[in-house]
C-alpha positions as CSV (number, residue, x, y, z in Angstrom):
1,M,-8.7,22.4,-27.5
2,L,-5.0,22.0,-27.4
3,F,-4.9,23.4,-23.9
4,C,-7.5,20.8,-22.7
5,V,-5.5,18.0,-24.3
6,W,-2.4,19.2,-22.5
7,I,-4.2,19.4,-19.1
8,L,-5.5,15.9,-19.6
9,F,-2.0,14.7,-20.4
10,V,-0.6,16.3,-17.3
11,I,-3.4,14.8,-15.1
12,C,-2.7,11.3,-16.6
13,C,1.1,11.7,-16.0
14,L,0.5,12.9,-12.4
15,G,-1.9,10.0,-11.7
16,F,0.8,7.6,-13.1
17,R,3.4,9.1,-10.9
18,I,1.2,8.9,-7.8
19,C,0.5,5.3,-8.5
20,Q,4.2,4.7,-8.9
21,A,4.9,6.5,-5.6
22,D,2.2,4.5,-3.8
23,A,3.7,1.3,-5.2
24,S,7.1,2.4,-4.1
25,D,5.8,3.2,-0.6
26,M,4.1,-0.2,-0.4
27,R,7.3,-1.9,-1.3
28,S,9.1,0.1,1.3
29,M,6.6,-0.9,3.9
30,K,7.0,-4.6,3.0
31,V,10.8,-4.3,3.3
32,S,10.4,-2.7,6.7
33,F,8.1,-5.5,7.8
34,L,10.3,-8.3,6.4
35,N,13.3,-6.7,8.2
36,G,11.4,-6.9,11.5
37,D,11.1,-3.1,11.8
38,Y,7.4,-3.1,12.6
39,K,7.3,0.4,14.0
40,Q,8.6,1.7,10.6
41,A,6.2,-0.5,8.7
42,I,3.3,0.9,10.9
43,L,4.5,4.5,10.2
44,E,4.6,3.9,6.4
45,G,1.4,1.9,6.4
46,E,-0.6,4.6,8.2
47,K,0.7,7.2,5.8
48,L,-0.5,5.1,2.9
49,L,-4.0,4.6,4.5
50,A,-4.2,8.4,4.9
51,K,-3.8,8.7,1.2
52,D,-6.3,6.1,0.2
53,A,-7.9,3.5,2.5
54,H,-10.5,2.2,0.0
55,S,-8.7,1.2,-3.2
56,D,-9.1,-2.3,-4.6
57,N,-5.9,-3.6,-3.1
58,S,-6.1,-1.8,0.2
59,D,-6.9,-5.1,1.9
60,E,-3.2,-6.1,1.5
61,L,-2.1,-2.9,3.0
62,Y,-4.5,-3.4,5.9
63,Y,-3.3,-6.9,6.4
64,I,0.4,-6.1,6.6
65,L,-0.4,-3.1,8.8
66,G,-2.4,-5.3,11.1
67,I,0.3,-7.9,11.4
68,S,2.8,-5.2,12.1
69,Y,0.7,-3.9,15.0
70,L,0.3,-7.5,16.2
71,K,4.1,-8.0,16.1
72,D,4.6,-4.7,17.8
73,G,2.3,-5.7,20.7
74,N,-0.6,-3.3,19.9
75,Y,-3.3,-6.0,20.0
76,L,-6.3,-3.6,20.1
77,R,-5.3,-1.7,17.0
78,A,-4.4,-5.0,15.2
79,S,-7.9,-6.3,16.1
80,D,-9.6,-3.2,14.7
81,I,-7.7,-3.6,11.4
82,F,-8.5,-7.3,10.9
83,E,-12.1,-6.5,11.7
84,I,-12.0,-3.9,8.9
85,I,-10.8,-6.5,6.4
86,L,-13.5,-8.9,7.4
87,D,-16.3,-6.3,7.3
88,E,-15.3,-4.1,4.3
89,F,-13.4,-6.5,2.0
90,K,-15.8,-9.4,1.7
91,N,-13.9,-11.0,-1.2
92,S,-10.4,-10.3,0.1
93,K,-7.8,-13.0,-0.6
94,F,-6.6,-12.2,2.9
95,K,-9.9,-12.9,4.6
96,E,-8.9,-16.2,6.2
97,E,-5.5,-15.0,7.2
98,A,-7.2,-11.9,8.8
99,K,-9.6,-14.0,10.8
100,L,-6.8,-16.2,12.0
101,A,-4.8,-13.2,13.0
102,L,-7.9,-11.7,14.7
103,G,-8.1,-14.9,16.8
104,D,-4.4,-14.3,17.7
105,T,-5.1,-10.9,19.0
106,Y,-7.5,-12.4,21.5
107,F,-5.2,-15.3,22.3
108,L,-2.4,-12.8,23.1
109,R,-4.8,-11.0,25.4
110,N,-5.5,-14.3,27.2
111,D,-9.1,-14.4,26.0
112,F,-8.7,-18.0,24.8
113,A,-12.4,-18.7,24.5
114,R,-12.9,-15.8,22.0
115,A,-9.7,-16.8,20.2
116,E,-11.1,-20.4,19.8
117,E,-14.3,-19.1,18.3
118,Y,-12.4,-17.5,15.4
119,Y,-10.1,-20.5,14.9
120,K,-13.0,-23.0,14.9
121,D,-15.1,-20.8,12.6
122,L,-12.4,-20.9,10.0
123,I,-12.5,-24.7,9.8
124,E,-16.2,-24.9,10.0
125,K,-16.7,-22.5,7.1
126,N,-13.9,-24.1,5.0
127,P,-12.9,-27.6,6.1
128,Q,-10.3,-27.6,3.3
129,T,-8.6,-24.4,4.3
130,N,-4.8,-24.2,3.8
131,L,-4.5,-22.8,7.3
132,K,-5.7,-26.0,9.0
133,A,-2.4,-27.0,10.5
134,Q,-1.9,-23.5,11.9
135,I,-5.4,-23.5,13.3
136,Y,-4.9,-26.9,15.0
137,Y,-1.7,-25.6,16.6
138,R,-3.4,-22.5,17.9
139,L,-6.3,-24.6,19.3
140,S,-3.8,-26.9,21.0
141,Q,-2.0,-24.0,22.7
142,S,-5.3,-22.4,23.7
143,A,-6.4,-25.7,25.3
144,F,-3.1,-25.9,27.2
145,K,-3.5,-22.4,28.4
146,R,-7.0,-23.2,29.7
147,G,-5.5,-26.3,31.5
148,D,-7.3,-28.8,29.2
149,T,-4.2,-30.9,28.4
150,E,-6.3,-33.8,26.9
151,Q,-7.8,-31.5,24.3
152,G,-4.4,-29.9,23.6
153,V,-2.8,-33.2,22.9
154,K,-5.7,-34.2,20.6
155,Y,-5.1,-31.1,18.4
156,L,-1.3,-31.8,18.3
157,D,-2.1,-35.4,17.3
158,K,-4.2,-34.0,14.4
159,I,-1.2,-32.1,13.1
160,K,1.0,-35.1,13.3
161,E,-1.5,-37.4,11.6
162,E,-2.8,-35.0,8.9
163,F,0.2,-32.8,8.3
164,P,3.4,-34.8,9.0
165,L,5.5,-32.7,6.6
166,N,3.9,-29.4,7.4
167,P,6.4,-26.6,8.4
168,E,4.2,-26.0,11.5
169,L,5.9,-29.1,13.0
170,R,9.3,-27.3,12.7
171,L,8.3,-23.7,13.3
172,N,6.3,-24.3,16.5
173,K,8.5,-25.9,19.1
174,D,9.1,-29.0,17.0
175,L,5.7,-30.6,17.6
176,S,7.1,-33.9,16.4
177,S,8.9,-34.2,19.8
178,L,5.9,-33.0,21.9
179,P,4.2,-35.5,24.2
180,D,1.8,-38.1,22.9
181,S,-0.5,-38.1,25.9
182,S,-1.8,-35.7,28.5
183,E,0.1,-37.6,31.1
184,N,3.4,-36.4,29.5
185,V,2.3,-32.7,29.3
186,Y,3.6,-30.5,32.0
187,Y,3.4,-26.8,32.9
188,S,6.3,-24.7,34.0
189,V,7.1,-21.1,35.0
190,Q,9.6,-19.2,32.9
191,V,11.6,-16.6,34.8
192,G,14.1,-15.5,32.2
193,A,15.5,-16.0,28.7
194,F,19.1,-15.3,27.8
195,S,21.4,-15.2,24.8
196,K,24.3,-16.4,26.9
197,I,24.2,-19.7,28.8
198,V,26.4,-18.3,31.6
199,N,23.7,-15.8,32.5
200,A,21.0,-18.6,32.5
201,N,23.2,-20.8,34.7
202,N,23.7,-18.0,37.2
203,L,19.9,-17.6,37.5
204,V,19.4,-21.3,37.9
205,Q,21.9,-21.4,40.7
206,K,20.2,-18.5,42.5
207,L,16.8,-20.2,42.2
208,S,18.2,-23.6,43.3
209,Q,19.7,-22.0,46.4
210,K,16.2,-20.8,47.3
211,G,14.8,-24.3,46.9
212,Y,13.2,-23.9,43.5
213,P,13.6,-26.8,40.9
214,A,15.0,-24.6,38.2
215,Y,16.5,-25.8,34.9
216,I,17.4,-24.5,31.4
217,E,15.7,-25.2,28.1
218,Q,17.5,-24.3,24.9
219,A,15.4,-22.8,22.1
220,N,16.3,-22.0,18.5
221,S,14.4,-19.3,16.6
222,A,15.4,-17.8,13.2
223,G,18.9,-19.0,13.7
224,Q,19.2,-17.5,17.2
225,V,19.8,-19.6,20.3
226,S,18.3,-18.6,23.6
227,Y,18.5,-20.2,27.0
228,R,15.2,-20.2,28.9
229,V,15.2,-20.6,32.6
230,R,12.1,-22.4,33.9
231,V,10.9,-23.7,37.2
232,G,8.8,-26.8,37.9
233,R,7.1,-29.5,35.9
234,F,3.4,-29.7,36.9
235,H,0.6,-31.8,35.4
236,L,-1.9,-29.3,36.6
237,R,-1.8,-25.8,35.3
238,Q,-3.1,-24.3,38.6
239,E,0.0,-25.6,40.3
240,A,2.2,-23.7,37.9
241,V,-0.1,-20.6,38.3
242,D,0.3,-20.7,42.1
243,L,4.1,-20.9,41.7
244,E,4.1,-18.1,39.1
245,K,2.4,-15.8,41.6
246,K,4.9,-16.6,44.3
247,L,7.9,-16.0,42.0
248,F,6.3,-12.8,40.7
249,Q,6.0,-11.5,44.2
250,E,9.7,-12.1,44.6
251,G,10.5,-9.8,41.7
252,Y,10.9,-12.3,38.8
253,P,9.4,-11.7,35.3
254,T,7.2,-14.7,35.1
255,K,5.1,-16.5,32.5
256,V,3.4,-20.0,32.6
257,F,4.2,-22.4,29.8
258,P,2.7,-24.0,27.7
């Protein structure tokens, strides 16, 4: 009898230590994520999933892991993880965030129609969602990517009207200074981004010598200043796309904005 009690005590202590270890591992993963070390967060997260992928709080683990994959550029794996949250954790507190992030995985793969389905579904199912400002911003960017500048401006106006103090105004290209009408929206081709303005100026000079209307836009992100070299200001997205193809053929790393 005494032996059985001892075994039970050992098992309980072992279980407590495992829980402590798992909690410690989870904290370590969060620290890696917050430090921007997404590969390490992924490594730690996958190890935790291998131990137990179906505990009551595994949805948080899945969510952080999914965001880590998203930040690391593995959109397919991120998509799979967010799908798991939506399918297997029906009452998860991360359900809306997971659906928003799932939409982002399609947006980043340039499947804007599919991304919009997830964004709009969030608002339709919960018109009072706390993510509405973020959703409006994503819908605006998706519309711009599709070349629908009028729709893009409408969503930006919704943010300005409904959420004038929302951080989304500051965190996403300072929306308060963005255009008020589709006539003031333009598309450009980015061909480089530099931490030093001298490098940006050198590229602008080379492009200008070739006859391209190049210029510099300064950007601030997380306290870091970068200098983006862009070419052209077009009202029609297709004009920017045509220029992007030409610059790409000349060896420049190109991307159309917005």
